[in-house]
N, C-alpha and C positions, 0 to 999 in steps of 0.2 A: 469215430466213437462208435462201437459195436453194436448193436441193439440188444437189449437185456431179454434173458430167456422168458419166454411166455410158458414153459413147461412147468406145471405143479406137481408132478407125480415123476418118478424115475423112469425113463424112457430111452429105449437101444434099438438097433435096427434087427439084432436077435432076439429081444423079447416080441418084437412085432411079428417078425417072420414065423416064429415058434405059434402065435396066436392064430396064425392062418388055417392051420392042420383042420383038416374036416370040413372045412367051410366053402363059401362060393369063391372065396378068393383063392384058396390053393387051388380049385378047379379051373379057374382062368390064369392061373400061373404068375398072379401079382406077387412081386417081390418089391419089399422096401428097399430101397437104396442110400438114402441119406436123410438124415436129421440136422438142421440148422438151429439156431436160436429161436426162429420164428416160422420155419418150414418143414413140411415131411414129404418127402419123394418116393415115387415108387414106378417100377416099370411094369408092362404087360406086353407079352407077344402078340403080334397080328398074324394071326394064322387060322387054320381051320378051326380051332375052339372059340374064336372070337370073331368069326367073319358073318356076315348074314349072307343070304341066298346068292348075292352078286357078287360075292368072292372081296367085298371090302371090309373094313373095320364096323363091326355092328353098334350103330350109336348106344345101343343099351350096354354093351361092354364099355364102353368109354363112360358113362353114366355110374355103372358099377365102381371102376376105379376112382372116379371123382367122388361119390359117396363114402366110399371105403376111405380115403385118403382125409376129407374132411370130418367124418364122425370119429375116426382114430385121434384125429390133431385135438378136435375139440375135447375128447374125453380126458385127454392128457394135459389139456390147458386148464382145469377145474380142479379144486381141492376135494378130495375126499368128505363128507359123504354125497357130493352133486355127482351126477352124470349127466352125459348128454345123449338126445336124440334127434334125429333128423324132421325138420317140419315140411321143409319144402326144397327141392331142387329143380334147376333148369340147366339146360345144355344147348349150346350152338355148336353143331358140327360144320366146322369150315373149310375142312380139306380132307379128301378121300385118302385113304391109305389101305395097301394090298397087302403088304407084308412088311416084317423086321418087327421092331418096337418102338412103343411109345413109352413116355416118362409124363407121370404126372406129378405136380407138385401142387401142394396145397398151402396157402397162406391167408392170414386172418385179415378181414376188414372191419370186423367190429366185434369185441370179446367183453360182453355185457354179462352182468349178475342173471340174467333170466333169457336173454337169446346170444347167438353169436351169428355172425354170417361170415361165411370163406369163399374164397376165391380158389379155383382151381383151373389150373393151364395144363392141357394136355398137349406135348409137342413129340413130333418125330425126332429122328437122329440128327437132323440138320437144324434143329431148334425152330422149325415151322410148326405154327399154331395148327392144329388138327380139331380142338375142339376147346371152348370155355364154358366152364360151368360156376355157378353161385349156389351154394348150399347154405339155408337157414336151419339153424341147430334151437332147438329148445333146451335151456339148462334146468333139470330137475333136481328135486331133493328126495333123498331116501327116506 
């Protein structure tokens, strides 16, 4: 049995990638790559634009990818006029990465009426865990 879609608003990779124009998301070259019934994924290069001074993926860049995925997913999982904003994010950086591409995938742990909790896994090309993050979201009413 396939899971029921959590998306309450029309969503597509094209719409998400267009919405990144002139933002930090575009600057870090984050590209949405997949939408399933319950997840959103995106890639981010590991290069000079995402490195810290030691030549490794900057933890802050990983957190930007995680919050981007969780926040976007949260906003598409609520009906208008509701909207979502981040309350808290944490990240555990478990493996260094110096080059290539990482892929983040956000999946819901809790989709409540006033709060949501999202799990975001960031992996390398061999599906090895680079960073794991948890994002808590407030669901607001306009």
